[in-house]
SERO-4910 file (N, C-alpha, C, O; in steps of 0.05 Angstrom, whole numbers):
BEGIN
 pado doro    nc1    nc2    nc3   cac1   cac2   cac3    cc1    cc2    cc3    oc1    oc2    oc3
  Met    A   4820   1656    948   4802   1634    952   4814   1616    974   4837   1608    973
  Thr    A   4798   1610    993   4806   1592   1015   4799   1563   1007   4776   1557    999
  Arg    A   4818   1546   1009   4814   1518   1002   4814   1501   1027   4829   1506   1046
  Asp    A   4798   1480   1026   4798   1460   1048   4820   1440   1042   4815   1421   1028
  Leu    A   4843   1444   1054   4866   1426   1049   4861   1398   1058   4873   1379   1047
  Thr    A   4843   1394   1077   4838   1367   1087   4824   1350   1066   4822   1325   1071
  Arg    A   4815   1361   1044   4802   1345   1023   4822   1331   1005   4815   1314    990
  Tyr    A   4848   1339   1007   4868   1328    990   4879   1302   1003   4888   1302   1025
  Pro    A   4878   1279    988   4889   1255    998   4919   1256    999   4932   1272    984
  Phe    A   4931   1241   1017   4960   1240   1018   4970   1212   1024   4954   1195   1032
  Gln    A   4996   1208   1020   5008   1182   1026   5030   1187   1046   5044   1207   1046
  Ile    A   5032   1168   1064   5054   1169   1084   5068   1142   1083   5056   1121   1082
  Arg    A   5095   1144   1084   5110   1120   1086   5133   1124   1105   5144   1146   1107
  Pro    A   5141   1103   1119   5165   1105   1136   5190   1109   1119   5193   1098   1098
  Leu    A   5208   1126   1129   5234   1129   1117   5253   1110   1129   5253   1105   1153
  Thr    A   5270   1098   1112   5290   1079   1122   5311   1095   1138   5313   1119   1136
  Pro    A   5327   1081   1154   5348   1094   1169   5368   1108   1149   5378   1130   1156
  Glu    A   5372   1096   1126   5390   1109   1106   5378   1135   1096   5393   1153   1088
  Glu    A   5351   1137   1095   5338   1161   1086   5335   1181   1109   5325   1204   1105
  Gly    A   5343   1174   1133   5342   1193   1155   5321   1186   1176   5318   1200   1196
  Gly    A   5305   1165   1171   5284   1158   1190   5260   1177   1190   5260   1196   1175
  Gly    A   5241   1171   1206   5216   1187   1207   5197   1178   1185   5196   1155   1178
  Tyr    A   5181   1197   1176   5160   1191   1157   5159   1212   1134   5164   1235   1139
  Leu    A   5153   1202   1110   5151   1220   1087   5122   1222   1079   5107   1202   1079
  Ile    A   5113   1246   1074   5085   1251   1065   5086   1263   1037   5103   1280   1031
  Ser    A   5068   1253   1020   5066   1264    993   5036   1266    986   5019   1252    997
  Phe    A   5031   1283    967   5003   1288    958   5001   1280    929   5013   1293    912
  Pro    A   4985   1259    923   4983   1250    895   4974   1271    875   4980   1270    852
  Asp    A   4959   1291    885   4950   1312    867   4972   1332    860   4968   1349    842
  Phe    A   4994   1331    875   5016   1351    871   5043   1336    871   5053   1329    892
  Ser    A   5054   1330    847   5079   1315    846   5102   1330    859   5121   1318    867
  Glu    A   5100   1357    861   5121   1373    873   5119   1378    902   5134   1394    913
  Cys    A   5099   1366    916   5094   1372    944   5099   1348    962   5084   1329    962
  Ile    A   5121   1349    977   5128   1329    996   5138   1342   1021   5147   1365   1021
  Ser    A   5138   1327   1043   5149   1337   1068   5155   1312   1085   5151   1289   1076
  Asp    A   5165   1317   1109   5171   1294   1127   5168   1303   1156   5163   1326   1161
  Gly    A   5171   1284   1173   5170   1289   1202   5180   1265   1217   5181   1243   1207
  Glu    A   5187   1270   1242   5196   1248   1259   5174   1228   1266   5178   1204   1269
  Thr    A   5149   1239   1268   5126   1222   1274   5106   1225   1251   5108   1244   1235
  Ile    A   5086   1208   1251   5065   1210   1230   5051   1237   1234   5045   1251   1214
  Glu    A   5045   1244   1258   5030   1269   1264   5047   1293   1254   5036   1312   1243
  Glu    A   5073   1293   1259   5090   1315   1251   5092   1316   1221   5092   1338   1209
  Ala    A   5093   1293   1208   5094   1292   1179   5069   1304   1167   5070   1318   1147
  Ile    A   5046   1297   1178   5020   1308   1169   5020   1338   1172   5012   1352   1153
  Ala    A   5027   1348   1195   5027   1377   1200   5046   1391   1180   5039   1411   1168
  Asn    A   5070   1380   1177   5089   1392   1159   5079   1390   1130   5083   1408   1114
  Gly    A   5066   1367   1124   5055   1364   1097   5034   1384   1090   5034   1395   1068
  Phe    A   5016   1389   1109   4995   1409   1103   5007   1437   1101   4997   1454   1085
  Asp    A   5029   1443   1115   5043   1469   1112   5054   1470   1084   5051   1491   1070
  Ala    A   5067   1449   1075   5079   1448   1048   5057   1450   1027   5061   1463   1006
  Leu    A   5034   1437   1031   5012   1437   1012   5002   1466   1009   4997   1475    987
  Ala    A   4998   1480   1032   4989   1507   1031   5008   1525   1015   5000   1542    999
  Glu    A   5034   1521   1019   5054   1537   1005   5055   1530    975   5058   1548    959
  Thr    A   5051   1504    969   5051   1496    941   5027   1508    926   5030   1519    904
  Ile    A   5004   1507    938   4980   1519    926   4984   1549    923   4977   1560    902
  Ala    A   4994   1563    943   4999   1592    941   5018   1598    918   5014   1617    904
  Ala    A   5039   1582    916   5059   1587    894   5046   1583    867   5051   1599    849
  Leu    A   5029   1562    863   5016   1558    838   4997   1582    832   4997   1592    809
  Glu    A   4982   1590    852   4964   1613    848   4979   1638    841   4970   1654    825
  Asp    A   5002   1643    854   5017   1667    850   5027   1670    821   5028   1692    810
  Val    A   5033   1647    808   5043   1648    781   5021   1642    760   5026   1640    737
  Gly    A   4996   1640    770   4973   1636    752   4970   1608    741   4957   1605    720
  Leu    A   4982   1588    754   4979   1561    745   4954   1548    758   4947   1556    780
  Pro    A   4942   1529    745   4918   1516    756   4925   1499    781   4947   1487    782
  Val    A   4907   1499    800   4910   1483    824   4893   1458    821   4869   1461    817
  Pro    A   4905   1434    822   4889   1410    819   4867   1408    840   4870   1417    863
  Glu    A   4845   1396    832   4823   1391    851   4830   1367    868   4845   1350    860
  Pro    A   4820   1366    893   4825   1343    910   4817   1317    897   4795   1314    886
  Gly    A   4835   1297    898   4829   1271    887   4832   1269    857   4825   1248    846
  Ser    A   4843   1290    844   4845   1289    815   4870   1273    806   4872   1266    782
  Gly    A   4888   1268    824   4912   1254    816   4933   1272    804   4954   1262    795
  Gly    A   4927   1297    803   4946   1316    791   4945   1317    761   4930   1302    749
  Ala    A   4960   1335    750   4961   1338    722   4988   1327    711   5009   1336    718
  Tyr    A   4985   1306    695   5009   1294    683   5008   1299    653   4988   1293    640
  Ser    A   5029   1310    643   5030   1317    614   5036   1294    596   5032   1295    572
  Gly    A   5047   1272    608   5056   1250    591   5084   1255    581   5094   1241    563
  Arg    A   5097   1275    592   5124   1282    583   5142   1287    607   5134   1300    626
  Phe    A   5166   1276    605   5187   1283    625   5214   1281    611   5217   1267    592
  Val    A   5233   1296    622   5259   1297    610   5278   1283    629   5277   1287    653
  Val    A   5295   1266    618   5315   1252    634   5342   1252    620   5343   1249    595
  Arg    A   5362   1256    635   5389   1256    624   5401   1228    628   5397   1216    650
  Val    A   5414   1217    608   5426   1190    610   5455   1193    601   5463   1211    587
  Pro    A   5471   1174    610   5499   1174    600   5500   1171    570   5483   1159    557
  Lys    A   5521   1183    558   5524   1182    529   5524   1153    518   5513   1148    497
  Ser    A   5536   1135    533   5538   1108    524   5510   1095    523   5505   1079    505
  Leu    A   5493   1101    543   5466   1090    543   5450   1102    520   5435   1088    507
  His    A   5453   1128    516   5440   1141    494   5447   1128    467   5429   1123    451
  Ala    A   5472   1122    463   5482   1109    439   5469   1081    436   5460   1074    414
  Arg    A   5469   1066    458   5457   1039    457   5427   1040    449   5418   1024    433
  Leu    A   5413   1059    462   5384   1062    456   5380   1070    427   5362   1060    414
  Ala    A   5396   1088    416   5394   1097    389   5399   1073    370   5384   1070    350
  Arg    A   5420   1057    375   5425   1034    358   5402   1014    359   5394   1004    338
  Arg    A   5392   1009    383   5370    989    386   5345    999    372   5331    983    359
  Ala    A   5338   1025    374   5315   1036    361   5318   1033    330   5299   1026    316
  Gln    A   5342   1038    320   5347   1036    292   5344   1007    283   5332   1001    262
  Gln    A   5355    988    299   5353    960    292   5324    951    290   5316    934    273
  Glu    A   5307    961    309   5279    953    310   5261    970    292   5238    964    289
  Gly    A   5273    990    279   5257   1007    261   5236   1024    274   5215   1029    263
  Val    A   5242   1033    299   5223   1050    313   5238   1075    323   5263   1076    322
  Ser    A   5223   1095    331   5236   1119    343   5248   1112    370   5239   1093    383
  Met    A   5267   1127    378   5279   1122    405   5258   1127    426   5258   1113    447
  Asn    A   5240   1146    422   5219   1152    441   5201   1127    444   5194   1119    467
  Ser    A   5193   1115    422   5176   1091    424   5190   1068    438   5178   1054    454
  Leu    A   5216   1065    432   5232   1044    444   5233   1048    475   5228   1029    490
  Val    A   5239   1072    483   5242   1078    512   5215   1074    526   5215   1062    548
  Val    A   5193   1083    514   5167   1078    527   5161   1049    530   5152   1040    551
  Ser    A   5168   1033    509   5163   1004    510   5180    991    532   5171    974    547
  Leu    A   5206    999    533   5224    987    554   5215    995    582   5216    978    600
  Leu    A   5206   1020    586   5196   1028    612   5172   1012    620   5170   1002    643
  Ala    A   5153   1009    602   5128    994    607   5135    965    614   5123    954    633
  Glu    A   5152    953    599   5160    925    604   5173    922    631   5168    904    646
  Gly    A   5191    941    637   5205    940    663   5187    943    686   5189    929    706
  Leu    A   5168    962    684   5149    966    706   5131    942    710   5126    933    732
  Ala    A   5122    930    688   5105    906    690   5120    883    703   5109    869    719
  Arg    A   5145    880    695   5161    858    706   5165    862    736   5163    843    752
  Arg    A   5171    887    744   5175    892    773   5150    888    789   5150    877    811
  Glu    A   5127    897    778   5102    893    792   5094    864    795   5083    856    816
  Arg    A   5101    848    775   5095    819    777   5114    805    797   5106    786    810
  Ser    A   5139    814    798   5159    800    814   5157    807    844   5170    793    860
  Gly    A   5142    828    851   5141    835    880   5168    846    890   5176    839    912
  Asp    A   5181    862    874   5208    872    880   5207    892    903   5186    897    915
  Ala    A   5229    903    910   5232    921    933   5215    946    929   5204    956    948
  Val    A   5212    956    904   5196    980    900   5167    974    907   5154    990    920
  Thr    A   5157    951    898   5130    943    904   5126    939    934   5106    948    945
  Arg    A   5146    927    948   5143    923    977   5143    950    991   5128    953   1010
  Arg    A   5159    969    982   5159    996    995   5132   1009    991   5121   1021   1009
  Arg    A   5121   1005    966   5095   1017    961   5074   1005    979   5056   1019    988
  Glu    A   5076    979    984   5056    966   1002   5059    975   1030   5040    974   1046
  Asn    A   5083    985   1038   5088    996   1065   5079   1025   1067   5078   1035   1089
  Ala    A   5072   1037   1045   5063   1065   1046   5033   1064   1053   5019   1045   1047
  Tyr    A   5024   1084   1066   4997   1086   1074   4983   1108   1058   4991   1131   1059
  Leu    A   4962   1100   1043   4947   1120   1029   4926   1131   1049   4909   1115   1058
  Met    A   4927   1156   1054   4910   1167   1074   4889   1184   1060   4895   1202   1044
  Glu    A   4864   1178   1065   4842   1194   1055   4839   1218   1074   4845   1216   1097
  Pro    A   4829   1240   1064   4825   1263   1081   4808   1257   1105   4789   1241   1103
  Ser    A   4814   1269   1127   4799   1264   1151   4793   1291   1165   4810   1309   1164
  Pro    A   4770   1294   1177   4763   1318   1191   4783   1324   1214   4785   1347   1223
  Glu    A   4797   1303   1223   4815   1307   1246   4838   1325   1238   4849   1339   1255
  Trp    A   4846   1325   1212   4869   1341   1203   4859   1367   1191   4855   1369   1167
  Gln    A   4855   1385   1208   4844   1411   1199   4866   1430   1192   4887   1430   1205
  Glu    A   4861   1446   1173   4880   1467   1165   4886   1485   1190   4867   1494   1203
  Gly    A   4911   1490   1195   4919   1507   1217   4922   1494   1244   4929   1508   1263
  Asp    A   4917   1468   1246   4920   1454   1271   4950   1451   1278   4957   1439   1298
***
């Protein structure tokens, strides 16, 4: 099946000098698909190459390919490793509050994200510097 890759929205943001400079491109429909380039045009070209490879890999193993603009498939689950000392603190806090550690962590993450979004922190400012690019006929597959 041939897909029109230009229908997939993408985000571009400048990379800091510490990150190596240039531009980073990501596709909201594919959490595993990113690329970069020295210029915006190069990042877009490299991004569409990466997108084509990502879609081919998903199809090769029989996994579903997200539709353009779907935002990708999020299971609501992710695994994270934490230091043993933090794990112990979280377990004690969950026990004190009479909730599962999973519920406690979800609550703490939600509170932290809300606080950062309200405060206009560096993460929010970086997000504001990212450019959400809607598909354009100018960026044709294979250009």
